C-alpha positions in Angstrom: -0.3 -140.8 75.1 -1.9 -137.8 76.8 -0.6 -136.5 80.1 -1.0 -133.4 82.2 1.4 -130.6 81.2 4.5 -129.6 83.3 4.9 -125.8 83.8 7.9 -125.0 81.4 7.3 -126.0 77.9 8.0 -124.5 74.4 4.9 -123.0 72.7 4.3 -122.2 69.1 5.3 -118.6 67.9 2.2 -118.7 65.5 -0.5 -119.3 68.1 -1.9 -115.7 68.6 -2.1 -115.2 64.8 -3.7 -118.4 64.4 -6.3 -117.7 66.9 -7.1 -114.4 65.3 -7.4 -116.2 61.9 -9.5 -119.2 63.2 -12.0 -116.7 65.1 -12.4 -114.6 62.1 -13.2 -117.7 59.7 -14.9 -120.2 61.9 -17.9 -119.7 64.3 -17.1 -122.5 66.5 -13.5 -121.5 66.9 -14.9 -117.9 67.7 -16.9 -119.3 70.6 -14.2 -121.8 71.7 -10.9 -119.9 71.8 -11.8 -117.3 74.5 -12.8 -120.2 76.8 -9.2 -121.3 77.3 -7.3 -118.1 78.1 -3.6 -118.4 77.5 -3.5 -122.2 77.4 -2.0 -123.5 74.1 -0.4 -126.5 72.6 3.0 -127.2 74.4 6.0 -129.3 73.6 8.2 -131.6 75.8 11.3 -130.5 73.5 12.6 -134.0 73.2 12.0 -136.1 70.0 12.9 -139.4 71.3 11.0 -138.9 74.8 7.8 -137.7 72.6 7.8 -140.8 70.5 8.5 -143.2 73.4 5.6 -141.9 75.3 3.4 -142.3 72.4 4.4 -145.9 72.2 3.9 -146.5 75.8 0.4 -145.0 75.9 -1.1 -146.9 72.8 -4.3 -148.6 73.5 -4.5 -147.9 77.4 -6.2 -145.1 79.3 -4.5 -141.9 80.1 -4.1 -142.9 83.9 -2.6 -146.3 83.0 -0.3 -144.7 80.5 1.1 -142.2 83.0 1.5 -145.0 85.6 3.4 -147.2 83.1 5.5 -144.3 81.9 6.6 -143.4 85.5 7.8 -147.0 86.3 9.6 -147.2 82.9 11.1 -143.7 83.4 12.4 -145.1 86.9 14.4 -147.8 85.4 17.1 -145.4 84.0 18.9 -142.1 85.0 17.3 -140.6 81.8 15.2 -141.7 78.8 17.7 -141.6 75.9 18.2 -144.3 73.1 21.4 -145.3 74.7 19.9 -145.9 78.1 16.8 -147.5 76.8 19.2 -150.1 75.0 20.9 -151.0 78.2 17.6 -151.9 79.9 16.6 -155.4 80.6 13.7 -156.7 78.9 12.4 -158.5 82.2 12.6 -155.1 83.9 10.6 -153.3 81.2 8.1 -155.9 81.3 8.0 -155.4 85.0 7.2 -151.9 84.6 3.9 -152.8 82.8 5.0 -152.7 79.3 3.8 -155.5 76.9 6.1 -157.6 75.0 5.2 -155.8 71.9 5.6 -152.3 73.4 9.3 -153.5 74.7 10.0 -154.5 71.0 8.7 -151.2 69.8 10.9 -149.1 72.1 13.8 -150.8 71.3 13.5 -150.5 67.7 12.8 -146.7 68.3 16.1 -146.6 70.3 17.9 -148.4 67.5 16.7 -146.0 64.9 17.8 -143.1 66.9 21.1 -144.6 67.9 22.2 -145.7 64.4 21.0 -142.6 62.6 18.3 -144.3 60.6 16.1 -141.3 61.3 17.4 -137.9 60.3 16.3 -136.0 63.4 18.8 -133.2 62.6 16.9 -132.4 59.1 13.4 -132.7 60.3 13.1 -128.8 60.5 13.8 -128.7 56.8 11.5 -131.7 55.7 7.8 -131.3 54.8 5.3 -133.0 57.0 4.6 -135.9 54.5 8.4 -136.7 54.2 8.7 -137.0 58.2 5.7 -139.1 58.5 7.1 -141.3 55.8 10.4 -141.7 57.6 8.6 -142.1 61.0 6.2 -145.1 60.0 9.2 -147.2 59.1 9.8 -147.5 62.8 8.0 -150.3 64.4 5.0 -149.2 66.5 4.7 -145.8 64.8 1.7 -145.1 62.4 0.4 -142.4 60.7 -1.4 -141.0 64.0 1.5 -141.1 66.1 3.7 -139.5 63.5 1.0 -136.8 63.2 1.0 -136.2 66.9 4.7 -135.9 66.6 4.5 -133.2 64.1 2.0 -131.2 66.4 3.6 -131.6 69.8 7.3 -131.8 69.0 7.8 -130.0 65.7 5.0 -127.7 66.2 3.8 -128.0 62.5 0.8 -125.5 62.4 -1.4 -127.3 59.7 -1.6 -130.9 60.7 -5.1 -132.4 60.5 -5.1 -135.9 62.2 -8.2 -137.5 60.7 -7.6 -140.8 62.3 -7.9 -139.2 65.8 -11.0 -140.2 67.6 -11.2 -137.1 69.8 -11.1 -134.7 66.7 -13.9 -136.7 64.8 -16.0 -136.7 68.2 -15.4 -133.1 68.7 -16.5 -132.0 65.2 -19.4 -134.2 65.4 -20.2 -132.3 68.9 -19.5 -128.9 67.7 -20.5 -128.8 64.3 -23.3 -131.7 63.7 -25.1 -131.8 66.9 -23.7 -135.1 67.7 -24.5 -136.8 64.6 -21.9 -139.3 63.0 -19.2 -137.7 61.2 -17.2 -139.2 58.0 -13.6 -138.2 57.3 -14.9 -136.2 54.4 -17.2 -134.3 56.6 -14.2 -133.6 58.9 -12.0 -132.5 56.0 -14.9 -130.0 54.8 -15.2 -128.4 58.3 -11.4 -128.2 58.5 -11.1 -126.3 55.2 -11.8 -123.2 57.0 -9.1 -124.0 59.5 -6.2 -123.9 57.1 -3.3 -122.9 57.5 -3.8 -123.7 61.1 -5.5 -127.0 61.4 -3.1 -128.1 64.4 -4.4 -125.1 66.4 -8.1 -125.8 65.7 -7.7 -129.4 66.5 -6.2 -128.5 69.9 -9.2 -126.4 70.6 -11.5 -129.0 69.6 -9.9 -131.5 71.8 -10.3 -129.0 74.6 -13.9 -128.7 74.0 -14.3 -132.3 75.0 -11.6 -132.2 77.8 -10.5 -128.9 79.2 -7.2 -130.1 80.6 -4.4 -129.1 78.3 -2.3 -132.3 77.3 1.1 -133.1 75.8 2.7 -136.0 74.1 
C-alpha cells in the first residue's frame, strides 16, 4: 500500500553512491534524479507493520487504503502480532477489512508470533531466500515480498517486474508510451544494476512526485 511519508524514517546508506552510478549509466536517470532533491526511499522500520500495511492496501486505492488502515490501527494500542491476534473479527471487518484480508492479517500475525518467519536472520539471507519465506504467508505474493525487500530491508537491487507503476514508467520514459514487455523492462534495467531499487523509485516518482512508503 502506498501512503504519504512521515518525517522521521530510516534512509539507505547507499543512496548517494547509487544516484551517481545511475546518472552516469542511464540518460533517463540523469534527467530524473535532479528533479527530486534530497527525497529518497524511506523505511517505516517495522517488519510486521510493513507487511500488514501491504495486505490492507491490496486491490484498493491509496486513499481508501489509508482510511482502512487508520481505522484498523485505532482498534489496538499498537500494531504487533500479539495485539492483532487479540482483535475480534467483527471489529476488523467493521474497520473496512474484507473477510479474506482479516484471514491474511491473522495468518501474518501467527507466522510472526510462532517464529515461522526468521526475521532475526533476514539481514544474513539473500533476496530470493527471503521472498521464498514470505510467500508462504497467506496474502503475500512475490510483489509484496519485493516491496518488503525495498522498503523494510532496503535491499539496493530489487527489480519488481510485476509492478504496474514500474512498467508504465519505463514505457513513458524510455519507449514514448508504447507497450512494454517484461523482457523490455529487464533490458532497460540492465544499466541500473546494482541499484535497481533506486532506479525503480525514481521511475515511480516520474509518474507521481509524492514520495511513498509501505
